LOKOL-832175 format. One record per residue: residue number from 1; residue in one letter; x, y, z of N, C-alpha, C in turn. Coordinates in steps of 0.1 Angstrom, whole numbers. Each point is the difference from the previous one (the first is absolute). Layout:
LOKOL-832175
@num: NUM, residu: a, n_X: X, n_Y: Y, n_Z: Z, ca_X: X, ca_Y: Y, ca_Z: Z, c_X: X, c_Y: Y, c_Z: Z
...
//
This chain:
LOKOL-832175
@num: 1, residu: x, n_X: 1821, n_Y: 802, n_Z: 1501, ca_X: 14, ca_Y: -4, ca_Z: -3, c_X: 1, c_Y: -15, c_Z: 2
@num: 2, residu: x, n_X: 2, n_Y: -7, n_Z: -11, ca_X: 2, ca_Y: -15, ca_Z: 1, c_X: 13, c_Y: -4, c_Z: -6
@num: 3, residu: x, n_X: 5, n_Y: -11, n_Z: 6, ca_X: 13, ca_Y: -5, ca_Z: -4, c_X: -2, c_Y: -12, c_Z: -9
@num: 4, residu: x, n_X: 9, n_Y: -1, n_Z: -10, ca_X: -1, ca_Y: -12, ca_Z: -8, c_X: 5, c_Y: -12, c_Z: 8
@num: 5, residu: x, n_X: -8, n_Y: -10, n_Z: 1, ca_X: 4, ca_Y: -12, ca_Z: 8, c_X: 4, c_Y: -11, c_Z: -10
@num: 6, residu: x, n_X: 9, n_Y: -8, n_Z: 4, ca_X: 3, ca_Y: -12, ca_Z: -7, c_X: -11, c_Y: -10, c_Z: 2
@num: 7, residu: x, n_X: -3, n_Y: -8, n_Z: -10, ca_X: -11, ca_Y: -10, ca_Z: 2, c_X: 4, c_Y: -10, c_Z: 11
@num: 8, residu: x, n_X: -11, n_Y: -4, n_Z: 7, ca_X: 3, ca_Y: -10, ca_Z: 11, c_X: 3, c_Y: -14, c_Z: -5
@num: 9, residu: x, n_X: -4, n_Y: -3, n_Z: -13, ca_X: 3, ca_Y: -13, ca_Z: -5, c_X: 8, c_Y: 2, c_Z: -13
@num: 10, residu: x, n_X: 7, n_Y: -11, n_Z: -4, ca_X: 7, ca_Y: 0, ca_Z: -12, c_X: -7, c_Y: -10, c_Z: -9
@num: 11, residu: x, n_X: -3, n_Y: 4, n_Z: -12, ca_X: -7, ca_Y: -8, ca_Z: -9, c_X: 9, c_Y: -10, c_Z: -7
@num: 12, residu: x, n_X: -5, n_Y: -11, n_Z: -6, ca_X: 8, ca_Y: -10, ca_Z: -6, c_X: 7, c_Y: 7, c_Z: -12
@num: 13, residu: x, n_X: -6, n_Y: 9, n_Z: -7, ca_X: 7, ca_Y: 7, ca_Z: -11, c_X: 12, c_Y: 8, c_Z: 6
@num: 14, residu: x, n_X: -2, n_Y: 7, n_Z: 11, ca_X: 11, ca_Y: 8, ca_Z: 5, c_X: 11, c_Y: -9, c_Z: 5
@num: 15, residu: x, n_X: -3, n_Y: -11, n_Z: 5, ca_X: 11, ca_Y: -10, ca_Z: 3, c_X: 8, c_Y: -4, c_Z: -12
@num: 16, residu: x, n_X: -7, n_Y: -3, n_Z: -11, ca_X: 7, ca_Y: -3, ca_Z: -12, c_X: 8, c_Y: 11, c_Z: -6
@num: 17, residu: x, n_X: -4, n_Y: 12, n_Z: 2, ca_X: 8, ca_Y: 12, ca_Z: -5, c_X: 12, c_Y: 1, c_Z: 9
@num: 18, residu: x, n_X: -1, n_Y: -1, n_Z: 13, ca_X: 11, ca_Y: 0, ca_Z: 9, c_X: 10, c_Y: -11, c_Z: -3
@num: 19, residu: x, n_X: -5, n_Y: -12, n_Z: -2, ca_X: 8, ca_Y: -11, ca_Z: -3, c_X: 8, c_Y: 2, c_Z: -13
@num: 20, residu: x, n_X: -6, n_Y: 6, n_Z: -10, ca_X: 6, ca_Y: 3, ca_Z: -13, c_X: 11, c_Y: 10, c_Z: 3
@num: 21, residu: x, n_X: -3, n_Y: 10, n_Z: 7, ca_X: 10, ca_Y: 11, ca_Z: 3, c_X: 12, c_Y: -6, c_Z: 8
@num: 22, residu: x, n_X: -2, n_Y: -9, n_Z: 9, ca_X: 11, ca_Y: -7, ca_Z: 7, c_X: 8, c_Y: -8, c_Z: -9
@num: 23, residu: x, n_X: -6, n_Y: -7, n_Z: -9, ca_X: 7, ca_Y: -9, ca_Z: -10, c_X: 9, c_Y: 8, c_Z: -9
@num: 24, residu: x, n_X: -5, n_Y: 12, n_Z: -5, ca_X: 8, ca_Y: 8, ca_Z: -8, c_X: 12, c_Y: 6, c_Z: 7
@num: 25, residu: x, n_X: -3, n_Y: 5, n_Z: 12, ca_X: 11, ca_Y: 5, ca_Z: 9, c_X: 11, c_Y: -11, c_Z: 3
@num: 26, residu: x, n_X: -5, n_Y: -12, n_Z: 2, ca_X: 9, ca_Y: -11, ca_Z: 3, c_X: 8, c_Y: -3, c_Z: -13
@num: 27, residu: x, n_X: -6, n_Y: 0, n_Z: -12, ca_X: 7, ca_Y: -2, ca_Z: -12, c_X: 11, c_Y: 10, c_Z: -2
@num: 28, residu: x, n_X: -4, n_Y: 13, n_Z: 1, ca_X: 10, ca_Y: 11, ca_Z: -2, c_X: 12, c_Y: -2, c_Z: 9
@num: 29, residu: x, n_X: -2, n_Y: -3, n_Z: 13, ca_X: 11, ca_Y: -1, ca_Z: 9, c_X: 8, c_Y: -12, c_Z: -2
@num: 30, residu: x, n_X: -6, n_Y: -12, n_Z: -3, ca_X: 7, ca_Y: -12, ca_Z: -3, c_X: 9, c_Y: 1, c_Z: -12
@num: 31, residu: x, n_X: -4, n_Y: 8, n_Z: -10, ca_X: 8, ca_Y: 2, ca_Z: -12, c_X: 9, c_Y: 11, c_Z: 1
@num: 32, residu: x, n_X: 1, n_Y: 6, n_Z: 12, ca_X: 9, ca_Y: 11, ca_Z: 3, c_X: -3, c_Y: 12, c_Z: -9
@num: 33, residu: x, n_X: -12, n_Y: 3, n_Z: -3, ca_X: -4, ca_Y: 11, ca_Z: -8, c_X: -3, c_Y: 12, c_Z: 9
@num: 34, residu: x, n_X: 1, n_Y: 12, n_Z: -5, ca_X: -3, ca_Y: 12, ca_Z: 8, c_X: -15, c_Y: 1, c_Z: 3
@num: 35, residu: x, n_X: -3, n_Y: 4, n_Z: 12, ca_X: -14, ca_Y: 2, ca_Z: 4, c_X: -7, c_Y: 11, c_Z: -8
@num: 36, residu: x, n_X: 8, n_Y: 8, n_Z: -6, ca_X: -7, ca_Y: 11, ca_Z: -9, c_X: -7, c_Y: -7, c_Z: -11
@num: 37, residu: x, n_X: 3, n_Y: -12, n_Z: -4, ca_X: -7, ca_Y: -7, ca_Z: -10, c_X: -14, c_Y: -2, c_Z: 3
@num: 38, residu: x, n_X: -3, n_Y: 0, n_Z: 13, ca_X: -14, ca_Y: -2, ca_Z: 5, c_X: -9, c_Y: 12, c_Z: -6
@num: 39, residu: x, n_X: 6, n_Y: 11, n_Z: -1, ca_X: -7, ca_Y: 12, ca_Z: -6, c_X: -6, c_Y: -4, c_Z: -14
@num: 40, residu: x, n_X: 9, n_Y: -5, n_Z: -8, ca_X: -3, ca_Y: -3, ca_Z: -14, c_X: -10, c_Y: -12, c_Z: -1
@num: 41, residu: x, n_X: 2, n_Y: -10, n_Z: 9, ca_X: -9, ca_Y: -11, ca_Z: 0, c_X: -14, c_Y: 5, c_Z: 4
@num: 42, residu: x, n_X: -1, n_Y: 8, n_Z: 11, ca_X: -13, ca_Y: 4, ca_Z: 5, c_X: -7, c_Y: 9, c_Z: -11
@num: 43, residu: x, n_X: 7, n_Y: 8, n_Z: -7, ca_X: -6, ca_Y: 8, ca_Z: -10, c_X: -5, c_Y: -7, c_Z: -13
@num: 44, residu: x, n_X: 6, n_Y: -12, n_Z: -2, ca_X: -3, ca_Y: -7, ca_Z: -13, c_X: -7, c_Y: -13, c_Z: 1
@num: 45, residu: x, n_X: -1, n_Y: -5, n_Z: 12, ca_X: -6, ca_Y: -14, ca_Z: 2, c_X: -14, c_Y: 0, c_Z: -5
@num: 46, residu: x, n_X: -8, n_Y: 10, n_Z: 2, ca_X: -14, ca_Y: 1, ca_Z: -4, c_X: -1, c_Y: 0, c_Z: -16
@num: 47, residu: x, n_X: 10, n_Y: 6, n_Z: -6, ca_X: 0, ca_Y: 0, ca_Z: -15, c_X: 4, c_Y: -14, c_Z: -5
@num: 48, residu: x, n_X: 9, n_Y: -7, n_Z: 7, ca_X: 5, ca_Y: -13, ca_Z: -4, c_X: -11, c_Y: -10, c_Z: 1
@num: 49, residu: x, n_X: -8, n_Y: 1, n_Z: 10, ca_X: -11, ca_Y: -10, ca_Z: 3, c_X: -13, c_Y: 8, c_Z: 1
@num: 50, residu: x, n_X: -6, n_Y: 5, n_Z: -11, ca_X: -11, ca_Y: 8, ca_Z: 1, c_X: -13, c_Y: -7, c_Z: 5
@num: 51, residu: x, n_X: -1, n_Y: -13, n_Z: 0, ca_X: -11, ca_Y: -7, ca_Z: 4, c_X: 1, c_Y: -4, c_Z: 15
@num: 52, residu: x, n_X: 10, n_Y: 3, n_Z: 6, ca_X: 3, ca_Y: -4, ca_Z: 14, c_X: -4, c_Y: 11, c_Z: 10
@num: 53, residu: x, n_X: -9, n_Y: -4, n_Z: 9, ca_X: -4, ca_Y: 10, ca_Z: 11, c_X: 12, c_Y: 1, c_Z: 10
@num: 54, residu: x, n_X: 7, n_Y: -10, n_Z: 2, ca_X: 12, ca_Y: 1, ca_Z: 9, c_X: 10, c_Y: 9, c_Z: -6
@num: 55, residu: x, n_X: 3, n_Y: -1, n_Z: -12, ca_X: 10, ca_Y: 9, ca_Z: -7, c_X: -5, c_Y: 15, c_Z: 1
@num: 56, residu: x, n_X: -13, n_Y: 2, n_Z: -2, ca_X: -6, ca_Y: 13, ca_Z: 1, c_X: 2, c_Y: 6, c_Z: 14
@num: 57, residu: x, n_X: -1, n_Y: -8, n_Z: 10, ca_X: 1, ca_Y: 5, ca_Z: 14, c_X: 15, c_Y: 0, c_Z: 5
@num: 58, residu: x, n_X: 9, n_Y: -6, n_Z: -7, ca_X: 14, ca_Y: -1, ca_Z: 4, c_X: 6, c_Y: 15, c_Z: 1
@num: 59, residu: x, n_X: 5, n_Y: 3, n_Z: 12, ca_X: 5, ca_Y: 13, ca_Z: 2, c_X: 12, c_Y: -1, c_Z: 10
@num: 60, residu: x, n_X: 10, n_Y: -6, n_Z: -4, ca_X: 12, ca_Y: -1, ca_Z: 9, c_X: 12, c_Y: 6, c_Z: -7
@num: 61, residu: x, n_X: 3, n_Y: 12, n_Z: 5, ca_X: 12, ca_Y: 7, ca_Z: -6, c_X: 12, c_Y: -2, c_Z: 9
@num: 62, residu: x, n_X: 10, n_Y: 9, n_Z: -1, ca_X: 12, ca_Y: -2, ca_Z: 7, c_X: -1, c_Y: 0, c_Z: 15
@num: 63, residu: x, n_X: -8, n_Y: 9, n_Z: 6, ca_X: -1, ca_Y: 1, ca_Z: 14, c_X: -7, c_Y: -12, c_Z: 6
@num: 64, residu: x, n_X: -12, n_Y: -3, n_Z: -6, ca_X: -7, ca_Y: -12, ca_Z: 5, c_X: 7, c_Y: -13, c_Z: -2
@num: 65, residu: x, n_X: 7, n_Y: -1, n_Z: -12, ca_X: 8, ca_Y: -12, ca_Z: -3, c_X: 11, c_Y: -1, c_Z: 10
@num: 66, residu: x, n_X: 7, n_Y: 10, n_Z: 4, ca_X: 11, ca_Y: -1, ca_Z: 9, c_X: -5, c_Y: -3, c_Z: 14
@num: 67, residu: x, n_X: -12, n_Y: 5, n_Z: 4, ca_X: -6, ca_Y: -4, ca_Z: 13, c_X: -4, c_Y: -14, c_Z: 0
@num: 68, residu: x, n_X: -5, n_Y: -5, n_Z: -11, ca_X: -3, ca_Y: -15, ca_Z: 0, c_X: 12, c_Y: -8, c_Z: 1
@num: 69, residu: x, n_X: 11, n_Y: 4, n_Z: -7, ca_X: 12, ca_Y: -8, ca_Z: 1, c_X: 6, c_Y: 0, c_Z: 14
@num: 70, residu: x, n_X: 0, n_Y: 12, n_Z: 6, ca_X: 5, ca_Y: 1, ca_Z: 14, c_X: -8, c_Y: -7, c_Z: 10
@num: 71, residu: x, n_X: -13, n_Y: 3, n_Z: 0, ca_X: -9, ca_Y: -4, ca_Z: 11, c_X: -7, c_Y: -14, c_Z: -2
@num: 72, residu: x, n_X: 0, n_Y: -5, n_Z: -12, ca_X: -7, ca_Y: -13, ca_Z: -3, c_X: 10, c_Y: -10, c_Z: -5
@num: 73, residu: x, n_X: 5, n_Y: 2, n_Z: -12, ca_X: 9, ca_Y: -9, ca_Z: -6, c_X: 13, c_Y: -2, c_Z: 8
@num: 74, residu: x, n_X: 6, n_Y: 10, n_Z: 4, ca_X: 12, ca_Y: -1, ca_Z: 8, c_X: -2, c_Y: -7, c_Z: 13
@num: 75, residu: x, n_X: -11, n_Y: 2, n_Z: 7, ca_X: -2, ca_Y: -7, ca_Z: 13, c_X: -3, c_Y: -15, c_Z: -3
@num: 76, residu: x, n_X: -7, n_Y: -3, n_Z: -11, ca_X: -3, ca_Y: -14, ca_Z: -3, c_X: 13, c_Y: -7, c_Z: -4
@num: 77, residu: x, n_X: 9, n_Y: 6, n_Z: -7, ca_X: 12, ca_Y: -6, ca_Z: -4, c_X: 9, c_Y: -2, c_Z: 12
@num: 78, residu: x, n_X: 0, n_Y: 10, n_Z: 9, ca_X: 8, ca_Y: -1, ca_Z: 12, c_X: -4, c_Y: -12, c_Z: 9
@num: 79, residu: x, n_X: -14, n_Y: -1, n_Z: 1, ca_X: -5, ca_Y: -11, ca_Z: 8, c_X: 3, c_Y: -14, c_Z: -7
@num: 80, residu: x, n_X: -1, n_Y: 0, n_Z: -13, ca_X: 3, ca_Y: -12, ca_Z: -7, c_X: 15, c_Y: -4, c_Z: 1
@num: 81, residu: x, n_X: 9, n_Y: 10, n_Z: -1, ca_X: 14, ca_Y: -3, ca_Z: 2, c_X: 3, c_Y: -4, c_Z: 14
@num: 82, residu: x, n_X: -6, n_Y: 6, n_Z: 10, ca_X: 2, ca_Y: -4, ca_Z: 14, c_X: -4, c_Y: -14, c_Z: 2
@num: 83, residu: x, n_X: -12, n_Y: -4, n_Z: -5, ca_X: -4, ca_Y: -14, ca_Z: 1, c_X: 9, c_Y: -10, c_Z: -6
@num: 84, residu: x, n_X: 5, n_Y: 4, n_Z: -12, ca_X: 10, ca_Y: -9, ca_Z: -7, c_X: 13, c_Y: -1, c_Z: 8
@num: 85, residu: x, n_X: 5, n_Y: 11, n_Z: 6, ca_X: 12, ca_Y: -1, ca_Z: 7, c_X: -1, c_Y: -8, c_Z: 13
@num: 86, residu: x, n_X: -12, n_Y: 0, n_Z: 6, ca_X: -2, ca_Y: -7, ca_Z: 12, c_X: -1, c_Y: -15, c_Z: -2
@num: 87, residu: x, n_X: -3, n_Y: -4, n_Z: -13, ca_X: -3, ca_Y: -14, ca_Z: -2, c_X: 12, c_Y: -7, c_Z: -7
@num: 88, residu: x, n_X: 11, n_Y: 6, n_Z: -3, ca_X: 11, ca_Y: -6, ca_Z: -7, c_X: 13, c_Y: 4, c_Z: 6
@num: 89, residu: x, n_X: 10, n_Y: -7, n_Z: -2, ca_X: 14, ca_Y: 3, ca_Z: 4, c_X: 6, c_Y: 9, c_Z: -11
@num: 90, residu: x, n_X: 8, n_Y: 9, n_Z: 4, ca_X: 7, ca_Y: 9, ca_Z: -9, c_X: 13, c_Y: 5, c_Z: 6
@num: 91, residu: x, n_X: 9, n_Y: 5, n_Z: -8, ca_X: 12, ca_Y: 6, ca_Z: 4, c_X: 0, c_Y: 14, c_Z: -4
@num: 92, residu: x, n_X: 5, n_Y: 9, n_Z: 9, ca_X: 1, ca_Y: 14, ca_Z: -3, c_X: 15, c_Y: 4, c_Z: -1
@num: 93, residu: x, n_X: 4, n_Y: 5, n_Z: -12, ca_X: 14, ca_Y: 4, ca_Z: -1, c_X: 0, c_Y: 15, c_Z: 0
@num: 94, residu: x, n_X: 9, n_Y: 6, n_Z: 8, ca_X: 0, ca_Y: 14, ca_Z: 2, c_X: 14, c_Y: 5, c_Z: -5
@num: 95, residu: x, n_X: 0, n_Y: 10, n_Z: -9, ca_X: 12, ca_Y: 7, ca_Z: -5, c_X: 2, c_Y: 13, c_Z: 7
@num: 96, residu: x, n_X: 10, n_Y: 2, n_Z: 8, ca_X: 2, ca_Y: 12, ca_Z: 7, c_X: 11, c_Y: 8, c_Z: -6
@num: 97, residu: x, n_X: 1, n_Y: 0, n_Z: -13, ca_X: 10, ca_Y: 8, ca_Z: -7, c_X: -2, c_Y: 15, c_Z: 1
@num: 98, residu: x, n_X: 11, n_Y: 7, n_Z: -2, ca_X: -1, ca_Y: 15, ca_Z: 0, c_X: 4, c_Y: 5, c_Z: -14
@num: 99, residu: x, n_X: -5, n_Y: 11, n_Z: -3, ca_X: 4, ca_Y: 6, ca_Z: -13, c_X: 13, c_Y: 9, c_Z: 2
@num: 100, residu: x, n_X: 4, n_Y: 7, n_Z: -10, ca_X: 12, ca_Y: 8, ca_Z: 1, c_X: -1, c_Y: 12, c_Z: 10
@num: 101, residu: x, n_X: -12, n_Y: 4, n_Z: 3, ca_X: -2, ca_Y: 11, ca_Z: 9, c_X: 1, c_Y: -5, c_Z: 15
@num: 102, residu: x, n_X: -1, n_Y: 9, n_Z: 9, ca_X: 1, ca_Y: -5, ca_Z: 14, c_X: -13, c_Y: -5, c_Z: 6
@num: 103, residu: x, n_X: -11, n_Y: 1, n_Z: -7, ca_X: -12, ca_Y: -5, ca_Z: 6, c_X: -2, c_Y: -15, c_Z: -5
@num: 104, residu: x, n_X: -7, n_Y: -7, n_Z: 9, ca_X: -3, ca_Y: -14, ca_Z: -3, c_X: -13, c_Y: -1, c_Z: -8
@num: 105, residu: x, n_X: 0, n_Y: -9, n_Z: -9, ca_X: -12, ca_Y: -2, ca_Z: -8, c_X: -11, c_Y: -6, c_Z: 7
@num: 106, residu: x, n_X: 3, n_Y: -7, n_Z: 11, ca_X: -10, ca_Y: -7, ca_Z: 7, c_X: 1, c_Y: -15, c_Z: -3
@num: 107, residu: x, n_X: -10, n_Y: -7, n_Z: 3, ca_X: 0, ca_Y: -15, ca_Z: -2, c_X: -8, c_Y: -3, c_Z: -13
@num: 108, residu: x, n_X: 6, n_Y: -7, n_Z: -9, ca_X: -7, ca_Y: -5, ca_Z: -11, c_X: -2, c_Y: -15, c_Z: 2
@num: 109, residu: x, n_X: -12, n_Y: -4, n_Z: 2, ca_X: -3, ca_Y: -14, ca_Z: 3, c_X: -5, c_Y: -8, c_Z: -12
@num: 110, residu: x, n_X: 4, n_Y: -12, n_Z: 0, ca_X: -5, ca_Y: -10, ca_Z: -10, c_X: -6, c_Y: -12, c_Z: 6
@num: 111, residu: x, n_X: -11, n_Y: -4, n_Z: -4, ca_X: -7, ca_Y: -11, ca_Z: 6, c_X: 2, c_Y: -12, c_Z: -9
@num: 112, residu: x, n_X: 5, n_Y: -11, n_Z: 6, ca_X: 2, ca_Y: -12, ca_Z: -8, c_X: -9, c_Y: -11, c_Z: 6
@num: 113, residu: x, n_X: -7, n_Y: -7, n_Z: -8, ca_X: -9, ca_Y: -11, ca_Z: 5, c_X: 9, c_Y: -12, c_Z: 0
@num: 114, residu: x, n_X: -2, n_Y: -8, n_Z: 10, ca_X: 7, ca_Y: -13, ca_Z: 0, c_X: -10, c_Y: -12, c_Z: -2
//
């Protein structure tokens, strides 16, 4: 009985594939497109670029794409935003309005750079 083990090292080709998958996931989220689009991209990218080894090994569908957005892209953007907010002055406006029901909407904040 043997278990499938992940390779101990990551090849340069694998790094390029992962980088490509991250770039596609980043593009999809920045353009506010549904992550289900990753399914179609993953299924067709090898046909679009038949001479590319990276496209042949591209396999990032909805689940993997959403995990990359949450665990990689989101964390990097959060760190980038935190760095920017620490290095500049800003004003935060908070709207504590309520709707017609008895529950409060919460705080809607707007960030204004000075």
